[in-house]
C-alpha positions in Angstrom: -64.7 -158.9 38.1 -66.3 -157.0 41.4 -67.8 -154.3 39.2 -66.8 -150.6 39.4 -65.9 -149.1 42.9 -67.0 -145.7 42.9 -70.9 -143.9 42.9 -71.3 -143.6 39.2 -72.0 -147.1 38.5 -75.2 -147.7 37.3 -77.8 -149.7 38.5 -77.7 -153.0 37.4 -80.3 -155.9 38.1 -79.2 -159.7 38.3 -80.1 -160.6 34.7 -77.3 -157.9 33.7 -74.7 -158.7 36.1 -75.0 -162.1 35.1 -74.7 -161.3 31.5 -71.4 -158.9 32.3 -70.0 -162.3 34.5 -70.2 -164.2 31.8 -68.7 -162.1 28.8 -66.2 -161.4 31.3 -65.5 -165.2 31.8 -65.6 -166.0 28.4 -63.1 -163.3 27.5 -60.6 -164.7 30.3 -60.7 -168.1 28.8 -60.1 -167.0 25.3 -57.2 -165.2 26.5 -55.9 -167.7 28.7 -56.7 -170.9 28.0 -57.5 -170.9 24.3 -54.5 -168.8 23.6 -52.2 -171.0 25.1 -53.5 -173.9 23.1 -52.9 -171.9 20.2 -49.6 -171.2 20.8 -48.8 -175.0 21.4 -50.6 -175.7 17.9 -48.2 -173.3 16.5 -45.2 -174.6 17.7 -46.3 -178.4 16.8 -47.4 -177.2 13.2 -44.1 -175.1 12.8 -41.8 -178.1 14.1 -43.6 -180.7 11.6 -43.1 -178.1 8.7 -39.9 -177.4 9.1 -40.6 -174.3 9.3 -38.5 -171.0 10.8 -40.2 -167.4 11.3 -38.4 -164.4 11.8 -40.9 -162.1 12.5 -44.5 -161.8 13.8 -46.0 -161.2 10.2 -44.5 -164.3 8.9 -45.8 -165.8 12.0 -49.5 -164.5 11.0 -49.3 -165.9 7.7 -48.6 -169.3 8.8 -51.1 -169.3 11.1 -53.7 -168.4 8.9 -54.6 -171.7 7.6 -54.8 -173.2 11.2 -58.3 -174.1 12.1 -57.3 -173.4 15.8 -56.3 -169.6 15.0 -59.5 -169.0 12.8 -61.4 -170.6 16.4 -59.7 -168.3 18.7 -59.9 -165.2 16.3 -63.6 -166.0 15.8 -64.1 -166.3 19.5 -62.1 -163.4 20.6 -63.5 -161.0 18.1 -67.3 -162.5 19.2 -66.3 -161.8 23.2 -65.0 -158.3 22.4 -68.7 -157.6 20.6 -70.2 -159.0 23.6 -68.0 -156.8 25.9 -69.9 -154.0 24.9 -73.2 -155.2 24.1 -73.7 -156.5 27.9 -72.8 -152.7 28.9 -75.0 -151.0 26.4 -77.8 -153.0 28.2 -77.4 -151.3 31.8 -76.9 -148.1 30.1 -79.9 -148.0 28.2 -81.7 -149.0 31.2 -80.6 -146.2 33.4 -81.1 -143.0 31.6 -81.5 -141.1 34.8 -78.0 -141.6 35.7 -76.4 -140.7 32.5 -78.4 -137.5 32.2 -76.9 -137.0 35.6 -73.5 -137.7 34.8 -73.3 -135.7 31.5 -74.9 -132.4 33.1 -72.5 -132.7 36.0 -70.1 -129.4 36.7 -69.7 -129.9 40.3 -66.1 -128.5 41.7 -66.7 -129.5 45.2 -63.0 -131.5 45.2 -61.4 -128.8 43.3 -61.4 -130.3 39.8 -62.4 -128.6 36.5 -63.9 -129.3 33.3 -62.8 -127.2 30.2 -64.3 -128.2 26.9 -63.6 -126.7 23.4 -65.8 -126.8 20.4 -62.9 -126.0 18.3 -61.6 -129.3 18.8 -62.9 -131.8 16.2 -62.0 -135.7 16.0 -59.8 -136.5 14.1 -61.2 -138.3 10.5 -59.9 -141.6 11.3 -61.2 -141.5 14.6 -64.6 -140.7 13.1 -64.7 -143.3 10.5 -64.4 -146.1 12.5 -65.2 -147.9 16.1 -61.7 -148.0 17.9 -61.5 -151.9 19.8 -65.0 -152.5 18.2 -66.5 -150.0 20.7 -69.8 -149.0 19.2 -69.4 -145.4 18.8 -66.2 -144.8 19.4 -64.7 -142.5 22.5 -67.3 -139.7 21.0 -70.7 -142.0 20.8 -73.3 -141.2 19.4 -75.7 -138.1 18.4 -75.9 -135.7 21.1 -73.3 -133.9 23.8 -73.6 -136.3 26.8 -71.2 -138.9 28.5 -72.8 -142.3 27.2 -69.2 -142.8 25.6 -67.6 -142.4 28.6 -70.1 -144.9 30.7 -69.6 -147.3 27.7 -66.0 -147.1 28.4 -65.8 -147.4 32.1 -68.3 -150.2 32.2 -66.7 -152.1 29.1 -63.2 -151.6 30.6 -64.6 -153.7 33.6 -65.7 -156.5 31.6 -63.0 -156.2 29.0 -60.3 -156.4 31.5 -61.6 -159.6 33.8 -60.3 -158.2 36.9 -56.4 -157.6 36.4 -56.6 -153.7 36.2 -57.2 -153.2 39.7 -60.5 -151.9 41.9 -61.1 -148.9 40.2 -59.4 -150.0 36.7 -56.5 -147.9 37.8 -53.2 -150.2 38.0 -51.7 -148.7 35.2 -51.8 -145.2 36.5 -50.4 -146.3 40.0 -47.6 -148.4 38.6 -46.3 -145.7 36.2 -46.6 -143.0 38.9 -44.9 -145.1 41.8 -42.4 -146.0 39.2 -41.5 -142.3 38.7 -41.3 -141.9 42.3 -39.1 -144.6 42.8 -36.5 -144.1 40.2 -36.4 -140.0 40.4 -36.8 -139.4 43.9 -35.8 -136.2 43.4 -38.9 -135.7 41.3 -41.1 -133.3 42.7 -43.7 -132.0 40.1 -45.7 -129.4 40.1 -47.5 -130.0 37.0 -48.2 -133.7 35.7 -50.4 -133.9 32.1 -52.1 -137.2 31.2 -52.2 -136.9 27.3 -54.9 -139.2 25.8 -56.5 -139.4 29.5 -60.2 -140.8 28.1 -61.9 -141.2 31.4 -59.2 -140.6 33.5 -58.8 -144.1 34.7 -54.9 -143.6 35.4 -54.8 -140.1 35.5 -56.4 -139.7 38.8 -53.4 -142.3 40.5 -50.9 -139.5 39.6 -52.5 -137.1 41.6 -52.9 -139.9 44.8 -49.2 -140.3 44.2 -48.5 -136.7 44.1 -50.6 -134.9 46.0 -49.3 -131.4 46.0 -49.1 -131.7 42.1 -51.6 -130.2 39.8 -52.8 -133.2 37.6 -54.5 -132.4 34.1 -56.1 -135.0 32.1 -56.2 -134.3 28.3 -58.4 -135.9 25.6 -60.3 -134.8 22.6 -63.6 -136.5 23.0 -65.7 -134.6 25.1 -68.1 -137.6 26.4 -65.3 -139.1 27.6 -64.1 -136.0 29.7 -67.5 -135.2 31.0 -67.3 -138.5 32.5 -63.9 -138.4 33.6 -64.5 -135.6 35.3 -67.9 -136.8 37.1 -65.7 -139.8 37.9 -62.9 -137.8 39.6 -65.2 -136.1 41.6 -67.2 -139.0 42.8 -63.8 -140.7 44.1 -63.3 -137.2 45.8 -59.9 -136.4 43.3 -58.8 -133.2 42.3 -58.1 -133.3 38.2 -58.5 -130.5 35.9 -59.8 -132.2 32.6 -59.3 -130.5 29.5 -60.2 -130.7 25.6 -57.2 -130.5 23.8 -55.1 -132.1 21.0 -52.0 -134.0 21.5 -50.0 -132.3 18.7 -50.6 -129.1 20.1 -50.3 -129.4 23.6 -52.2 -126.2 25.6 -48.7 -125.3 27.7 -45.9 -123.1 27.2 -42.5 -124.1 26.7 -40.6 -125.4 29.8 -43.6 -125.5 32.2 -44.6 -129.2 32.6 -42.8 -131.5 35.1 -44.4 -135.2 33.6 -46.1 -135.7 30.3 -47.8 -139.2 30.7 -49.7 -141.0 28.2 -51.5 -144.8 28.6 -51.9 -147.4 25.9 -52.8 -144.2 23.5 -49.7 -143.9 20.9 -51.0 -147.3 19.2 -54.2 -145.8 18.2 -52.5 -142.6 16.5 -50.8 -142.6 12.9 -47.1 -142.1 13.0 -47.0 -138.7 11.8 -49.2 -137.7 14.7 -47.0 -140.1 17.4 -44.4 -138.0 16.1 -45.8 -134.6 17.0 -46.9 -135.9 20.2 -43.2 -136.5 21.3 -42.1 -133.3 20.0 -44.7 -131.3 21.8 -43.9 -133.5 24.9 -40.1 -132.4 24.6 -41.4 -128.7 24.3 -43.4 -128.4 27.3 -41.4 -130.4 29.5 -39.4 -128.9 31.7 -35.4 -129.4 32.0 -35.4 -132.3 34.2 -38.9 -133.5 33.2 -40.0 -137.0 32.4 -42.0 -138.2 29.4 -43.3 -141.7 30.3 -45.6 -143.7 28.2 -47.3 -147.2 28.8 -47.5 -149.1 26.1 -46.8 -152.6 24.4 -43.2 -153.3 23.9 -41.7 -153.0 20.8 -41.6 -155.8 18.1 -37.7 -155.5 17.9 -37.5 -156.6 21.5 -40.0 -160.0 21.2 -39.7 -163.3 19.6 -41.8 -163.7 16.6 -44.6 -165.4 18.1 -44.8 -162.9 20.6 -44.5 -159.9 18.1 -47.6 -161.8 16.2 -49.4 -162.2 19.2 -49.4 -158.7 20.5 -49.9 -157.2 17.1 -53.4 -159.5 16.5 -55.5 -156.5 17.3 -54.3 -154.3 14.4 -55.8 -156.7 11.7 -58.7 -158.0 13.7 -59.8 -155.5 16.3 -60.3 -152.2 14.4 -56.5 -150.6 15.9 -55.1 -150.0 12.2 -51.9 -148.2 13.4 -51.2 -150.9 16.2 -48.5 -152.6 14.1 -47.2 -149.4 12.6 -46.4 -148.0 16.0 -45.0 -151.3 17.2 -42.7 -151.5 14.5 -41.1 -148.0 14.8 -37.9 -147.4 17.3 -38.8 -146.1 20.7 -35.6 -144.9 21.4 -35.4 -142.9 18.0 -39.1 -141.4 18.8 -37.5 -140.1 22.0 -34.3 -138.8 20.2 -35.5 -137.3 17.2 -37.8 -135.2 19.3 -35.0 -133.6 21.0 -34.0 -136.0 23.9 -30.4 -137.2 24.2 -29.8 -141.2 24.1 -28.5 -141.1 27.4 -31.7 -140.2 29.0 -34.1 -142.4 27.5 -35.9 -145.5 29.8 -37.8 -148.5 29.3 -38.9 -151.1 32.1 -41.5 -154.0 32.7 -43.0 -154.0 36.1 -45.9 -155.8 38.1 -49.0 -154.5 38.9 -48.2 -152.1 41.8 -51.9 -152.3 43.3 -51.1 -156.3 43.6 -47.4 -156.6 44.8 -45.8 -155.3 47.8 -43.8 -152.2 47.3 -40.7 -153.5 47.8 -41.3 -156.2 45.1 -42.3 -153.6 42.9 -39.2 -151.9 43.2 -37.0 -154.7 42.8 -38.7 -155.5 39.5 -39.5 -152.0 38.3 -36.5 -150.1 38.8 -34.0 -153.2 37.2 -33.5 -153.5 33.6 -36.4 -154.1 31.2 -36.9 -157.7 31.0 -39.5 -159.3 28.5 -41.0 -162.3 28.9 -44.4 -164.1 27.6 -46.7 -161.9 30.2 -45.4 -158.5 28.8 -48.7 -156.9 27.8 -50.7 -159.8 27.5 -53.7 -159.5 29.9 -53.8 -162.0 32.1 -53.3 -162.8 36.2 -50.0 -162.5 35.9 -49.7 -159.7 33.2 -46.4 -157.0 33.5 -46.2 -153.8 32.4 -44.2 -152.0 29.8 -43.3 -148.2 29.9 -41.0 -146.3 27.9 -39.8 -142.5 27.3 -37.0 -140.1 28.3 -35.9 -137.4 31.0 -35.3 -133.9 29.4 -31.6 -133.3 30.1 -31.3 -130.3 32.8 -31.5 -129.8 36.4 -35.0 -129.6 38.0 -36.0 -126.3 39.1 
């Protein structure tokens, strides 16, 4: 855990940094060592019981009575809450930095920020703190950027060093996957929907420097922070407050629609509306790519259970419902042809050579125990479709 590598990083004393390092290390132990022990305990107990489980939910019900599952779940919830508590101390002790970020409207590097009072947070988001994050993406009272700062600093602790130097490896991996898979792609407009603070928006501009890159979200505090962050990195991103079911673009006007760990936070009806909108705004030959966890029907029962854990214990109520959907069906129902559907697993782009990345990412998707599981050997999963027709 190296700490945030941009000029918005908060002033943190030795005690604060130690608190964050402890929390990050504890979380890594829970998700690696303790998780492995829980799986071993499951295999032993299942064999002794003579049980055979066809689904993740069957595994879940079997494990509920196991002491190690209870221990794992309790510690994972506790460390999740510690993540946010550890960074709130730094944010509360540095109000000057938060005030500066909240009021920032600079455009020195060509980016912009467009907010709309007409955009409201949906009720399901207002009513809970997603992944136990205090105040959720919209934060508390006021119109500052605190929620963005909480998310940025919290993700740094949460990910224990496996998401890239600026927590942006997912964006680099997805953008370079598109660059390598479709060498004819020369995007003029790329849209990241549900961008939060733009961790994975910025890499699209770095990969396709001649394109205009937009980051869309409904949470104003995250967009404010994202704009200041992108400008601090010297990258021109246009941040816009907008809803995923009413994308602010003309039909056939966007080259790439991207989302990252976004769909599982939406109810199924809204997911389908987003796919319809993505199809509408994409140009012929344009690409919809979503980084997510793989679908349940592609995994074994234990892996499905493990990746659905958040749905039951981490304030992610739509998690399992999304992963139970047909990913190809989401695309074809929106208008994409079945032949244009794709899915891929890939190593982390900023951790491997380009040739190693290309060899893996552009081959057929192969799921393994590391796909979607936060660890030093994690592989990312992506799916989507290319809209039929030739690029302009």
